[in-house]
Each structure stands twice: as structure tokens, then as C-alpha cells.
C-alpha positions as CSV (number, residue, x, y, z in Angstrom):
1,M,0.0,0.0,0.0
2,P,1.5,3.4,-1.0
3,T,2.6,5.7,1.8
4,D,2.9,9.5,2.0
5,D,6.3,9.3,3.5
6,H,8.7,10.4,0.8
7,Q,11.6,11.0,3.1
8,N,13.6,8.0,2.0
9,K,13.3,8.6,-1.8
10,P,16.3,10.0,-3.6
11,A,16.3,13.8,-3.9
12,P,17.5,15.5,-7.1
13,K,20.6,17.6,-7.0
14,P,20.2,20.7,-9.3
15,T,23.0,21.6,-11.7
16,P,23.5,25.0,-13.4
17,E,21.5,23.7,-16.4
18,T,18.6,22.4,-14.3
19,E,18.5,25.0,-11.5
20,H,15.7,27.0,-13.1
21,Y,13.6,23.9,-13.6
22,W,14.0,22.8,-9.9
23,E,13.2,26.4,-8.7
24,G,9.9,26.0,-10.6
25,T,9.0,22.6,-9.1
26,K,9.4,24.1,-5.6
27,L,6.8,26.7,-6.6
28,G,4.5,24.0,-8.0
29,E,5.4,24.9,-11.6
30,L,6.5,22.4,-14.3
31,R,8.9,24.4,-16.5
32,I,10.1,23.4,-20.0
33,Q,12.4,25.0,-22.5
34,R,11.5,26.4,-25.9
35,C,13.9,27.2,-28.7
36,R,13.5,30.8,-30.0
37,E,15.1,29.8,-33.3
38,C,12.9,26.8,-34.4
39,G,10.1,27.1,-31.9
40,Q,10.3,23.6,-30.6
41,A,9.6,22.9,-26.9
42,Y,11.8,20.3,-25.2
43,F,12.6,18.5,-22.0
44,Y,15.1,17.7,-20.2
45,P,16.8,21.0,-19.4
46,R,20.0,21.7,-21.5
47,P,21.8,24.7,-22.8
48,S,20.9,24.1,-26.5
49,C,18.0,23.0,-28.6
50,P,18.1,19.3,-29.4
51,H,16.3,20.0,-32.7
52,C,18.4,22.8,-34.3
53,F,21.3,23.1,-31.7
54,S,20.6,26.8,-31.2
55,T,21.5,28.3,-27.8
56,D,18.8,30.9,-28.1
57,V,16.4,29.1,-25.7
58,S,13.9,30.3,-23.1
59,W,12.0,28.8,-20.2
60,E,8.2,28.6,-20.0
61,R,5.6,27.2,-17.7
62,S,4.0,24.0,-18.9
63,S,0.2,23.6,-18.6
64,G,1.0,20.4,-16.6
65,R,-1.4,18.5,-18.7
66,A,-0.2,15.3,-20.3
67,R,-1.2,11.9,-21.8
68,L,0.2,8.5,-20.8
69,H,2.5,7.4,-23.6
70,T,4.0,4.2,-22.1
71,Y,4.8,2.7,-18.8
72,L,5.9,-0.4,-16.9
73,I,4.8,-1.5,-13.5
74,S,7.7,-2.4,-11.2
75,H,7.2,-5.1,-8.6
76,R,10.7,-4.8,-7.3
77,P,11.5,-2.6,-4.3
78,A,13.9,0.2,-5.1
79,P,15.5,2.6,-2.6
80,G,12.8,4.8,-1.3
81,F,10.0,2.9,-3.0
82,A,10.0,-0.3,-0.9
83,D,6.6,0.6,0.7
84,E,5.1,1.5,-2.7
85,V,5.5,-1.8,-4.7
86,P,4.0,-2.0,-7.3
87,Y,4.6,1.4,-8.8
88,A,4.4,2.7,-12.3
89,I,7.4,4.2,-14.1
90,A,6.0,6.1,-17.1
91,V,6.7,8.3,-20.0
92,V,4.1,11.0,-20.5
93,E,3.7,13.4,-23.4
94,L,3.1,16.9,-22.3
95,E,0.5,19.0,-23.9
96,E,3.3,21.2,-25.3
97,G,4.9,18.2,-27.0
98,P,7.9,17.0,-25.0
99,R,7.9,13.6,-23.3
100,M,9.3,13.0,-19.8
101,M,9.8,10.1,-17.5
102,T,7.9,10.2,-14.3
103,N,5.8,8.2,-11.9
104,I,2.0,7.8,-12.0
105,V,0.2,8.3,-8.7
106,G,-3.4,8.4,-7.5
107,V,-4.6,5.4,-9.5
108,E,-4.3,1.6,-9.0
109,Q,-1.0,0.4,-10.4
110,T,-2.6,-2.2,-12.8
111,P,-2.8,-2.5,-16.6
112,E,-6.5,-2.1,-16.3
113,S,-6.2,1.3,-14.6
114,L,-3.2,2.6,-16.5
115,V,-4.7,3.1,-19.9
116,L,-2.5,4.4,-22.7
117,D,-3.4,7.9,-23.8
118,M,-5.2,8.6,-20.5
119,A,-5.4,12.3,-19.5
120,L,-3.0,13.2,-16.7
121,E,-2.1,16.3,-14.7
122,V,1.1,17.1,-12.9
123,A,1.4,17.0,-9.1
124,F,4.5,17.5,-7.0
125,E,6.0,15.1,-4.5
126,P,8.4,16.5,-1.8
127,R,11.9,15.0,-1.9
128,G,14.3,16.5,0.6
129,D,14.3,20.2,-0.1
130,Q,13.1,19.6,-3.7
131,S,9.8,18.7,-5.3
132,V,9.6,16.1,-8.0
133,P,6.8,16.2,-10.7
134,V,4.6,13.1,-10.8
135,F,1.4,12.6,-12.7
136,R,-2.1,11.6,-11.7
137,P,-5.3,11.1,-13.6
138,R,-6.7,14.5,-14.7
139,R,-9.7,15.5,-12.7
140,D,-11.5,17.4,-15.5
141,S,-11.4,14.6,-18.1
């Protein structure tokens, strides 16, 4: 049975490239980057666009809305997740286009409940002095 104790889960360590992203998660914002040259939005944070390699990039706040692209259900305990077996490790596609790896919460961790293309919304889970984005079924869908 899942627990609300997130104290033992690994906490991210911001780098100069990811600092703005992690500042956003602390504020309850999911931030992504967009290239000013080609217009593509992308995730994970990096200093240049993965599409055209321009360094003229900006940060924007994501809507936090996503669709479940793919997942696996882990039945093996991992550090910090021992009390949460099984748990879903997923790739979601953000409304803005980029995909990101995350966990799915707030729904039974079974294939019957984790339907591909299901509507999701971001939530934030505390980890140390950071907050990590996770996704749950969207309430307005």
C-alpha cells in the first residue's frame, strides 16, 4: 500500500543547467524550455535545442497536462520505493509536445487502470528540499 512518507526517496541535485527547472518545481510549476530559433519545446533541461542546436532558448511554464505514452509496473523494491510496490514508471507526453519520464500516482497500479493515452495532470511530491513532478489522472477529463 502506498505511503505518503517520501523521506527515503532520492532527492534531485540541481545543476547549473537544471536550477531554473527545480526552482519551478518548488513553486508548483512544471517548466520546460523552448527554442526561440525553431520554436520547438523540449525536456530535459539543457543549454541548446536538441532539434536545431541553437543556444537561443527560453523557459516557459507548462500547462501540466499530459497523456500517458507508455509505462511499466515495477514489482521490485527500489531505494525509497520499498513501501510502494508495485509502482508505475512512465513516459508522459506533455500538452506542449515533449515527453518526460515520471511516476503515475493516484490510481491503482494495474494495466486495467493505467490506460495508454489517459489524460493526466502534474502533481508535486516532496523529496528532501526539492519537489519532483509526478502525474495523476486528470480531474477534469
